[in-house]
N, C-alpha and C positions, 0 to 999 in steps of 0.2 A: 145515283147517276143511271140515266136511261141507257139501255143496250142499244148499240146501232149496228146495222148492217147496210152494206152498199152492194148493189148488183149492177155491172156494166156489161153491155153487149159490145163485142168487137166483131169485126168481119169473120173471123174464123172461130169465135167461140164466146161464151158468156163466162163471166167470173163473178163471184160473190165473195165478199170478205167482211169480217167483223171488225169494228173500231171502237177503241176504249182509250181514253185520254190521249188522243192524237196518234195512236199507233194501230195499225191495220195488220191483221192476219187472214190470209186466204183460207176460206172454208169450203169452196166448191168451184168446180170448173166444167163446164159443158159445151159440147159442139153446139153453135147457135142454131143449127138446123134440126137437133135431135127432138124426139118427143118430150123428153124431160124438160129442155130449156123451154119449149112451146108451152108445157102445162105450168111451169114457174112464171113465165110472163103473163099468162092468162089470170093466175091466181094474184099476182102483184097488182095487175091493172084492177082486178075486181075489188081488192081491199083499198086501193087508192081512191076508188069512188065512194065506198062507205067504210067508215072506221070500224074496226072489229074489237071485241073484247075477248081475251083468253082467260079462261077459268081454270086454275089448278086448285087442288085440295087446299083450302084456306087463303088462297092468294087470287087476286084478279090483276090482270094486265090489260092495257090498252095498246093495241097494234095501229100504227099510223104509217102510211105510205105516201111519199111524195115522189112524183115522175118529174125529171128534170132532163134537160137537153144536154148530152155530152158528145160534142164533136158531130151533130147532126143525128144521133141515134137517142133513143130514150134509155135512161139510166133511173134507177130506183133508190131512193134514200128511205130506209125502214127503221122506225124508232119503236122501241117496246118499253113502255114506263109502267110502273106499279100504280095501280088506281087506289 
């Protein structure tokens, strides 16, 4: 089963959570105007334009990001699958 992460931006902050078998767990929270949140969004938009491969010793993974609308703001659906 692929690993999934979602990242949503709210007026006061950005939240990221991992989802597996329909259950989500919060993994990060940022002030939406912070440098960390800005850098994270830049990276997510960059990967959304061009799929990336992640290579660990002996394992390859495909990283795919879909951008979607969530109440008028961009949100990200990140999927990591073993290649």
